N, C-alpha and C positions, 0 to 999 in steps of 0.2 A: 247235399243239394247245392247246385251251382248258383252263385249269385251273379246276375247280369250287371255288368258295369254300366252305370248311367252315362248318357251322352251329356257333355257339358254345354252350357249355353249362357249367353249374356242378354240382358234386356237393354233396349235403347228407347227411352221415352222423351217426348218433346211436346211442349205446349204450343198451341196454335195462336195464342193471343196474350197480351199483357194482362188483360182482365182475368183470363183463366189462370194465369200464373199467380195473380194476387189471391184468388180464392183458393188455389191449391187443388181444385176439383179435378182438373184435367190430368195432372201428373199422378195424383193418387189413383184415379180411375184407370189410367193406363197401366200403372204398376200392378194393381190388383188383377186386371184382366190378363196380363201377361204372366203373372205368377200362377194364376189358376190354370192357364193354358200349359205352362211348363209342368205343373204337377200332373195334369191330365195326360200329357205325352210322355211323362217319365223323365224329363230333362232335369239335370242338376244345375241350378243357377249358381254362377260363380261371381257375377258382378252386375251391377245396375248402373247405367249411365242416364243422367237426367239433364236435359237441356232446356233452359228458359228462353222464351222468345225475346226477352229484353237483352239477352246476350248479343254482342255484335256478330256480324257475319264471320269475322276472323275467329272469334271465340267458338262459334258453332262448328266451323270447319275444323278447328284445332281439336275439339272433343271427338268429332267424327273420325278424324285420322288417328287419334289416340286409341279409339275403340278398335279400329281396323288393325292397328299395330299390335294391340293387346291380344286379340283373338288369334292373330297370326303367330305371335311368339309363344303363346300358351297352347297352341294346337286345339283351339276351341272351334268347333265346326258349325255351331248354330247361333244365329242372331235372331232375337224375337223383337218385333216391332208392331205397333198397333195398325198403322197404315203406311202406304208408300210415301205419302207426303210428310209423314213424321220423320222418315229416315233421310230423305233428300228432296230438294226442290231445285236442283240444278244438274246439268248433264255431266259436270266434272265429277261430282260425288257419285252419281249413278255409275259412271265409268269405273271409278275406284271400287265400288261395291261389286260390279260385274267382274272386274279383274280378280278380286279376292275369291269370288265364287269359282271362277274357271281354273284357279290355281290348285284346287283340291277337289278330289272326287266326291267327298262326303260333305262338303260345305253347303249350307242352306241359309236362306233368310226367310223367316216366316212372318207374313203380314196377317195377323190374327183376325182382325175385323173383316178383312176382305177375303179370308179363307184362301190365301194365295201363297204359294211357296216357290221361291226361285232357287234353282240349283243348276249344276253343270248339265244335268239330264233334262232340264226343262224343254218342252217341245217348242217348235218355231213359233206357233201362233200364241203361246203363252209368253214367249219373249217379246212378241209384238205388243201384247197387253202391257207388259212391264214398261216398254219404251213409251207407250201411249200415256200411261199413268204418270210417268216421270215428266212427260211433256205437259200434262195437265197441271201437275204440281208447279212446274216452272211458270206456266201461264198465271197461276194464282199469285206467285211471288212477283212476277212482272206487273201484274195488275195493281198489287199493293204499292209497288215502286212508282207506278204512274200516279196513284193517289197522293203519295208523298211529294212527288214533283209538282202536283197542282198546288198543294199547300205551300211549298217553297216559293212558287211563282207569285202567289198572293202575298206572301210575307215580303218578298223583295219589292213588289209594287207599292207596299205600304212604307218602304224605306227602312226595313230591318233585315239584317243578315240572318238567314234561316239556319244558322248553325252556331257552334260555340265561338265566342269572340276571341280575339287575341289577348295576350297578357296585358293587364292594365284595365280590363273590363270584367264585369261579372254579370250574370243573367238573373233577372228577378221576374216575378209574376207567375200566374197559373198557366197550365197547359193551354195553348192556343192564343195566349195573350202575353207571351214572354217578351221582354225587351232587354237591351244591354245598357248598363250604366257604368260609370267610372268606379273602379276599385281604388279607393283612396289610399290603400296600403301599398299598391304597386305602381300607380300612375306617376308618382314623383320619380321613380326609377326609370320609367319610360322616357320622361322629359329629359332626364339627365343623359340617358343613352343617346338620344337624338342630338342633344346639344354638344356632347363630347365628340361625336363622329363628325359633326358639321365643321369642327375646327380643322379637320384634315390631319390631325396629329395621331390618329388611331387607325389601325387596321381592324377588321372584324375579329381577328384573334385576340389582339391586345385589348380591344374594347370589351370582349367577353371576359377576359381576366380581370380587368378593372371593375366591371359591373359585379362580378362574383365577389370581389373583395369588399364592395360596398353593400353587399347583402341581397343582390338581385338573384332570384331563383326561379326555376320552372314551376309549374303547378304541382309537379311531383316532389318538389323540394331539392332537385338536383341542379347541376350547372347548366346554364343555357349555352349550348354549343355554337360553334362558328356559323354553321348553316342556318340555325334558328335565328341568330342575331341578324344575319343578312335578310332573312325572310321578314323579320319584324321591322327592320329599317325600310323595307320596300313596300310595306302595307299601308295603303291610303286610308285605312280605317281610322288611323290615329288623327287625321285632320278632317274627318267628316264624310268620307265616301267609303265604298266597299266594292270588292270584286266578287261576282258570283257567275259561274259558268262562263268565264272569260269576258264578262260584260261589266262595265262600271256603273254603279248606281249612286245616287245622292242619298246618304244615310241620315237617319234622325238621331243617331247617337251624339252625345256631347263630345267635341274634339278634345284631345289631350295636348296636341301641338298645333302650331299654325301651318298654313299651307306653305308659306315662305320657308319655314324651317325644313319641312318635308322636301321641298324642291332643292334646297341646299344639300341635304343628305343624298338625294337621288343623284345629283351631279357628281358627288364624291364617289358614289358606288359605281358609276359608269365612266370613271375617268380612264385615262389611257391604259391602265393596267388591267383592263377588263379581261376576264378569263376566256381562254380559247373555247370555241364552240364549232360544231360541224355545220357548215352552211348547206351542204348538199347531202341528202340521204339517197345514195345510189342503190340500184337494184340488187347488187351483190353485197352491200355493206352488212356485215355481221352474219353472212350466210356461207362464206368460204373460209376454210381453215388450212393452215400450213400442214403439209403431210409429214413434216419432220418433228416440229415441237407441239403441234396440235393447237396453236394459238390462232386467234382470228387474223385474217389477212387484212391489211390496211390499204385503202384505195386512195390514190392521189391523181390529180389532174395535171398532165404534162403535155403541153403543146396541143391542147384540144382533145387529148386521148387519155382515158382512165387506165391506170396501171395498178395492179395489186402486188404488194410485197409483204414480207414478214419482218417486222421491226424487232422481233424477239431474238430469233436465232440467225437472221440474215440468210436463210436457206435460198437456194436457187430454184425459183418456182417455174420459170420457163426452161426450155432446153439449153439455151446458151446465155441466159442472164437471170438476175435475181427477180426481175419484175415480169409479170404476165399481163397481157392485154385483156381488158374486159371482154372485147368481142370474141376472142379465142375461147374464153370460158363459156360465154353465152352460146356460141355456135355448137360447142360440144354438148351442152345441156339440152339444146333443142333437138339435136340428133338423137340423144338418149330417149327423149320423150317420143319422138317419131318412131323409134324402133319398137315401141310397145303399143302403138296406136293402131286402130283399124286402118287397113291399107287404103281404103277409098270410101267414097260416099255410098256405094252400092253395099259394101260389107257393113257399113254403119247402119244402113236401112234394115238389113236382115237382123242385125243385133238388136236394133230398136224393137222390131216386131217380136223377137224371141223373148227379150227381157220383159216386155209388156205382158206377154202371155204368162210368164212364170212369176212375175212380181207385180201383178196387176193392182192388188190392194195397196201395196206400199207406194207405188207410183201415183195411184189415184188420190191417195191422201196428200202426198207431197204437192201434186199439181193443184189440188183444191186450195191448199194453204197459200201457195204462191199466187194463184189466180185471185184469191180473195184480197191479198195485200195489194196486188197490182191494180185491182178494180178500185180499191180505196184511194190509191195514189192518183189514178186517172180522174176520180171524182173530185179530188182536191184541186187538181189542175184545171178542171172545167169550171169549178166554182170561182177560182181565182180569175179566170178569163171573164166570166160574167160580171164579177164584182168590179173589175177594171173598167168594163164598158159602162157600168152604172155610175162609177166615179166620174168618168169623162162626161156623161150625160147629166151630171149633177143630181142623180137620184140618191146618192149617199155621200156623206162628208169625207174629206181626206183623212180626218182623224179616225173615223170608224173603219175606213178602208185599211189604214196602217195597222190598226189593232187586229183586224181579222187576218191580214197577211202574216203578221207575226204569229198568231195562233195557228193558222194553217201550216206555217213553216215548221213550227215545233211538232205538229202532228205528223207532218211529212217526214221529219227526221226520225221520229219514233218508228214509223212504218218502214222506212228504209233500213233502219238498224235491225228491225224484226226480220226483214227479208234477207239481209246479210247473214244473220244468225241462223235462220232457217236453212239456208244453203250450206253454211259452213259447219253447223252442228250435226247435220243429217249424214254422218259419216257412213253408216251402213248402206244408205241409199247410194252413195257415191261408189262404194265398193262393188255393188252388184247392179247398179242402175245405169241408165242411159247417159247421165251427165258426165261421169268420169270418162266414158269412151269418147264422147263429143269433145271434152276438154283436151284429151290426148290428141285427137284428130286435128283439132284447130289450134293447138298450142302455139305453133310457129307463127301463124298469122296474127294471133292475139298479141303475142309478145313483141312482134316487129311492127305492129300497127302504130301509126303516128298518133292515133287517138288514145292509145293505152297510156295510163298514168304510171308513174313509178311504183305506187302502192299496188296497183293492179298486177304489174309484172312481178313484184315481190310476192304477192299472194299466189300467183300461178306457180312460182318456184317452190313455195311452201307446200302446196298441194302435191307437187311431184317428188320433191327430194327432202329427206330428213337430215342429210349431211352431205357436204361437198368438200373434198380435200384436193390440194394441188401440190405437186412436187416434181421438179425437173421436167416440166411439160406434160406430165401425166395427170389428168383430171379424173378423180374417182368420186362420182356421185353415188349416194345410196338412196334408193327409192323409199317413199313412204309406203305404208301397208297397202294403200289403195293402188298405187302404181306398181308395187311389187306383185300384186295380184295380176295386173295386166301383163307384166313381164313374163309371168309363168304360162299364161294361156293364150294371149293374143297372137303370138307368132304362129302357133299351131292352128288357131281359128282362121287366120288369114290364109294359111296354106290350104286348109281344108275347103274353104269357101272358094278359093281360086280354082281348085280342082273341080268343084261343082260347076263353075262357070264354063269349064272346058267340056262338060257333059258327062263326066265319069260318075257323078252322084245324083243325077236328075231322076225325077219320077217319084219322089217320096211325097207322102201326104202332108207332113208337118215341117215346119221351118228347119229344125235341127234334129228331127227324130226319124230314122236313126242315121241319116246321112252325115250328120255332124255330131257324133256322140261326145266329142271333146267338150262341148259347151255344157253338157248336163252336170258334171261335177261342180262347176262354178255357180 
């Protein structure tokens, strides 16, 4: 009698709250549920991964990546998890899981409570469900993050740093009522460090060595390195203030040093030997590489013109010289984008109609999300306008107006960031949707517009190109997956639709069926 070889599987369990972690109920319940499921399906369990919510984001991701590497190296094709939000709550991990699935024909992730299995053969509408559940899990995480931010804002308003204090202080008190007090074992070393550096006789390196000899240690018991020494000497926390989210607050902690000593140290830190820093972040900085040594091209301003050169191998980037003009690179890149764009507005209109017909649900969802955020932004703007008029008429005080403006400003920042993430994270929509075609069509105007910021131009280049190399006047850009998709089919679509304009393909009932069959595979 033949013995059927069992399919190997791993379990991934994760608690959803610290309270559940402390009781142990959730992890135990998940483990039992998944073990029973494995037995029912005839899987052979080889490893169990358990993640507690008290673990940091880096620790959670580290274990997740460790699991993916383990199942890949051991040729294990099944991962068992209670629900989608136990496996991942961000698009980055979801993409990693999707990539793992697609790399093997037999790989599967089973979400037991949801009776949902994701595999390479999962149908399109099920993949849509997977994407939606990941988005919902991410919303849950973002919502928790917002609650944390509210608590942090209240803490700063009370005059307390809402995170771990620097060396020289310790935290005491119960949850929700914690404060920072001087650590008498470390504070004398902090005073000594500031006093020594104020003399001007020490660099941060020599000061670190001196303090190590005197017994000064990090919280982990190791040497306090140069960069940390510099950070501590720059921290206003020691004289009674603190920085949170790039804003300075008056703190309630007891100072370790005087304001005068801090200012003396600050003057020494910023003396003439201040480190070199980049004053201008140009559009192509960090995006263009030398075609010879593959190192990043360095950009310098010469007589009002930016030139890129390779400081590593000194290769000849232009045809007849070592340096290449920024305008030459940008002109070539815009031409590359134009070559894969819809030829004109008419073709864009036809594409728009066809894509809406074939991807109606995806577009509908995306537009609803965008419209919802935009409506909230408009509502905030309207309220600010009304409040300003009330302030001028004396119906509300200036203090109340300032408080509300700050509150609305923070809300607007959150909404704007959500809108940005919605547009940048929704990669599948860009691959098959209207937005990527419109971006390609209007890229030149967007990039060359006087209203476009450097970051907006850099973002446009990031959407279009994954790599750009230059050597001897030859500029070789590599498209991203989205623009690579356009490069494959847009030239043929442009040609087909131009033929239709000439009358050779008219009289068909639907937009692209069957007069433009080339669009169907996309």
